[in-house]
Steps between C-alpha positions, in 0.01 A plus 500: 500500500297636792816596688635682194174692460494592870855631473437706186178646643682612815778661292245686289306614808819628664584689181152653479519598867781747435414594141409861592818533707717371217317727256574800723867406514559430130219674311752695292655181361359364173376178667353701793667257742219245473741215422696569819201455733566134586865524612432828680201346680709201604777707656262746670282227651807296599665794677172605659434152639861421596553804721233398754633154599857632464424761769299241699184710473262266312565131418540384142159362402262499205294766675801733510564449127138576413496802731817655358397427140158652562653807663737561208213451253279743692767771506571445131140527383387773740798725429548442127205296373290781350786649300606154383152408373460832321828461315444131428198598289726720289743227398562476128471179302879478471534526879246223553673283241831550678352393833334196343831397345677537836237294684518238224876484548446453874250216460698331222822511702314376809350201319830418330686495829224292660533244221878482549480474879235228501720283278767492773398659832751291699580635846867404507664718235791726600401723797126462450462294824639793702254744346204264543597435863506874574157551346359205697638641826369851430159351426489354852651798685283764662783737594811603312776420450363152431661197656779326311372164368855371463630593847238450769501766769628779279335746263576539130814710459447585135321766296165324482253759367490330159410170666241689703340622175452138389354410839265799490364405158469136608297605805264728314443251215464194728751289307775278649852639511622245244238624255554866590871465426429387143234765449737768632758392244244553224392830654852642514573388144178659376544820702848545362389438142212748528684773693810478280275541198322793665804698613667472160178614333480793743861600438468470123172692477611779734708630212173622348411803707131513401232243427482613137867413453443146630408345168411141427860452385623619840283247680611216274868582547458538877302176522757291314780650707307409815464142383872491416597621849282237669644228275860601564454527876317170550590274209866558415823401667861438410607382154703203625297252288609687185867458593438133581334451163789666316757290686306175462221506238387151597401618847154591373416129506567479875301819556190330363565152644252377759651480846817688405574770759847625411379750241282672760739509795833576335411840348379615841738344748810536285527864604341482843264774610583720203214336315247538780251709305121532551409231247657225712312588817170474316587180315590316823236690704755589768379846609789657685439830675668676208248340260204615707642855513535539121150649446584750774817590309285581197271705726802699619582569135142619441527719810822649368350552154200684645719740697741532207237625258299707750654651811175604670334191647194442722576467870411132499794445263747616765318311776524171312859542377664384827245216526603376155871523579463336842287221356758436231784504755323255732422271208856503369777746597675411175213647298474821701861600418421589136174661614686732738756585232221574254313724746820686587562570131140610446516743794840621382367563149203684647739720695706566188196586289296711740757623754248429776771413750305520825189313383702225329718442806193503725322243283808279496540515879132428557517201267806354674357567846169332422676203346737471797215501752333207326825309461585552869186306595652202320858544622396501868495121488753444222861412577685629198814314391835679523553770240649316206499778240842551344613737223819473299647667193633157415218284358368243744408262220695442177288367216654358183387693193309207349298442818428873529365508143292188555343632819446865403464467122125564482509805724815648346358469149193699601701765684751549217216520247318769699819701553586478130159637406582818696777599257282674235388754761857585606640841416876524454512123459875500448553644850273248670640222282855591599401497867334162466797356307757622751290365788458166325869457420605612848262268681584201282869560564432523873289187473771297334762609752313552826128445558427231242333522161147420623506770770650744249220439250243555776666831593519608134131430441416685822709800390328502158160510670622796707639668187175467306294617799718807562494591131123466483453724802746767382342508155130487589493591870309185579574132537284202399406286799609194302861620503480545876381139540775385267753681717370327815504159328855537372615641835380181670683281247820703536491516880473121514862484383628728778264449795436190709177487700512186717668296224600525134235267358213670683623840388503405131176304532285751688629821339479333160139407575395864534725612217335259257152637573613864485697448179201330336283802580762755398601339171149463361369828640788689341455304179133602495592864559759503225277310258239773526767763431491473121844654456661205681343192337347645185563239230411135452869407497563670832198332651624165375848572637350570842249216517712218357780482761252551783269223381791264439656550843163467675433181307835350595459620858169315525656159425602421855166592663312305232720193544476530878119504483512189283733330749317586820162407352617178329453658158165648607367153586537531878611237750186294542314740730375842401408718795560838662595378847876438502491364855241235416677425171827421677352258751257330259777448246765380746358393839120454479477364855673810636247718319220364721715559809567860396128557448437358848749745653346791311158406636588414861821675609473833680683787324853529634522138620858379464553193283816290502626367166832419338715797404740542211712741293370766264312384190436158652148364547520529875275729707215394273243479782569850633502629143167344406314572825663816636553331836845591637761226510812485713728566203441527125772566244781585742733676248218743422442561869870577539462774237189648660639499855831678434371803689410290805812319633311304767253358247782436254694299757191292574454362149759222518372396842146469367613278212684281749199491733268387221726203438497424874120518520467245222778270618555534878347310789159595631608737779731711285254515210215596733700776669599648165141486376393689812795739456386604151131486597431245225132412465519255208766259378476409132624159392492477122705359218791740538517453876506123453773539239718719723416317826426138401503346850163365622602587857398859429134402469516311829650803675234739371211266581608485865418866565305622193171412334458394137242742360549416133378276360186506717440193714235369260756477217785254466850639543716560197849641449396853600432577865435817698564495874346763727659598826315382808579769754379280783809288436745793520798438725742714699815553298850623588526880486754478219232349279236769558705815550319802351254276315204716598664809351598332177173323435259785568312576181348834399 
């Protein structure tokens, strides 16, 4: 409980530190930007701290974090504090109620996610070990890029700013990384819930031009739409369980059976990464870079909304725009793509509306230049993989119609509903209807004969969004921001059929991730706008016709996340231990003796000391010592390293040799093992249950004891099955040059 309180207090303090700054940026929005303080503070402090060790100016320490945070807070309060306090006193009761509701949503979502995570915080789920290992290594690094915990002698060749954010919060709250990882999961979930609620409320209430027009009814409608957007984004998924239930009604028994796992895995893995939506990352507490970047995606939407509804902005708005984009890009390049598209559309719309060609182009160039300068700091040490972006008019991925409906049913229902509600405002409906019909028939015909029915439906929906947007602009000379977001969301879904970035699964997975968040915002914001336009939904029957299909599809879409929560938490009963620390949970539940050895390494090993342990393929339980301590090992999950090192041929060619050398160190004679240990600058050799399983010969222990010292267990304790050997450099020997070639270069740590 103390660690949770420490974490929440730090988040609130960070938010308060930049409250005046956020107020100055978003004071014209109905929520005044107060709800966006926490994610904005996180990205500003993270970027401000990161740049110093990245440029090798100041090492990454707690003092640096406090100094940067204090500097940002000082600028915020000195520059904007007086105006903020004056206007805070003028808040109406409805404004205060709105802020209380948003903060309640944040705390409720935070506590809910904490309760889910503590029921199963296990370290070894999907790619969670990789993410934990990166955070552990960053925590021990003073200069960036941090060293790679899974390939000793190299630095992390991955976009690691999201992992750095977790490390930063762990440092400033004084909690272990295993605990910080769980708390960060709850923080992201809560930030998304609160900011999604806030931006939808802002977009819905902006329809009312003056405070007098913002009636209690407006606030109620906007509030419920905000709740709906947060629920759709975080608690709905595909509707595969519905199709399973229709095909086999008796399957509901297996869904609820204790120990039965098929109901949880099949709806997700049956269609690969198509189903990789935000809910799953939070249920399994995985925290990919794309998960950590989602609050920044919402911030980009808020940024776009602010510029959309008011062209003239304070100077600080333009100063911070490239920082926001660069921070998002360095957290996850996949998330910055929709942000860049959104900003380009916002600037383009500004140019169309105000004809301010020179100023708009200048602002755009300044934004891109500032972003590029920050990104270049990162790319100086990053070996990018070969360009694997491919575009084709022929779909790269053919989905059967039933799978397409199952995966996109929730989103498509919302989009079609919102587009249908636009019809009453259409003039010359027959003309627009004829255009839509011809487009629909043409694309479906093309789909059946050429690009596939799923891709054709995606293109048709995209074209309908364009049609409605163009009509709205031509008729009213303005465009709701919700339709712009809907266009970006549907563009991402459509491009996924024709563009490959790295690989097909990643393209669908990562673009779909952003699209789901953007569509959730757009659907409910537009619904709130139309609901307040009495000519659109002006009878009880129309209201019922709108609400019923939306509620039904959201209910069905929530089945899989609800069942998954029940599965991963053993029907909310947990797995014997209830704790925040996933690292400790794993060892206590599986190898208690190794847990003590890991704690010994954490207490005694110098940061950057190389530890030798058994290696294995991706998603195995190997590399557990490097993952749990942050100490670099000779080789972790080697297939993952092969992906990360595609831009560095020499490192890529070394991976297989390292795997082979690990086997030799655990199974060769003394001289060869000792030379290889010196070659990789190994300080500790871990001999645990997995090493004994892979290398069962007792001769290994004899070899190690001839030139190394047993440091765990301590001499006063009896030996068990877990041993840690420390290199005795006084026993080092001269080795053949072939064994030590370039070892100094490859084992030098930052």
